Each structure stands twice: as structure tokens, then as C-alpha cells.
C-alpha positions in Angstrom: 58.6 190.4 180.1 57.4 188.1 177.2 59.7 187.6 174.0 58.9 188.8 170.8 58.5 185.3 169.6 56.0 184.5 172.6 54.1 187.6 171.4 53.9 186.7 167.8 53.1 183.0 168.6 50.1 184.2 170.7 48.9 186.5 167.7 48.4 183.6 165.1 45.1 181.7 165.1 45.1 178.5 167.2 44.2 175.0 165.8 41.6 174.9 168.8 39.8 177.8 170.4 40.7 176.7 173.9 44.4 177.3 172.9 43.9 181.3 172.6 46.4 183.2 174.9 45.6 186.7 175.6 48.4 188.9 176.5 48.7 192.6 177.7 49.2 194.8 174.8 51.8 196.9 176.8 54.2 194.5 178.2 53.0 190.8 177.0 52.3 189.3 180.2 49.7 186.5 180.1 49.1 186.0 183.8 46.8 188.4 185.5 45.1 189.7 182.2 41.9 191.8 182.3 40.0 191.1 179.2 37.8 194.4 179.8 40.8 196.6 179.4 43.4 194.3 177.5 45.9 194.9 180.3 47.6 192.7 182.8 47.0 193.7 186.3 50.6 195.5 186.6 49.9 197.7 183.6 46.2 198.3 184.6 47.5 199.6 188.3 50.3 201.7 186.6 47.8 203.3 184.0 44.9 203.9 186.4 47.3 205.5 189.1 48.4 208.0 186.4 44.8 208.6 185.4 44.9 207.3 181.9 42.3 204.8 182.0 38.8 206.9 181.7 36.3 206.0 184.4 38.7 204.3 186.7 40.0 205.7 190.1 41.6 204.4 193.2 39.0 203.5 195.9 38.9 204.8 199.4 36.6 204.6 202.2 
């Protein structure tokens, strides 16, 4: 879990565009981030299993 200071720091506009840190909006995690959903992989999986993300379902074959 990211600290509040880290989350606030990542919201500020960086000096250089390559320094942008994208974080999960639920937990603040920066690794395993999916841009399309704005979530980290862990939060994505939890929400998808609960059916909270429209159009996403668990695959089985």
C-alpha cells in the first residue's frame, strides 16, 4: 500500500514527461498497472471476479 505522500507526489505534474508515475486509483500501487482500467492487477482481479467491471468475465475453456 502506497503512503499518502507518495500518492500526492505522483499526482503533481513532473518536470519531465518520462517521470510520470501512474498509480491504481483504489490502492495506490504503481507496479502491475493497467492503463485501460486505471487499476493494478490485484484490484483488477478482485473487481472482475465480483463483476464490477463491465464486459470482463473470467475465461474458461
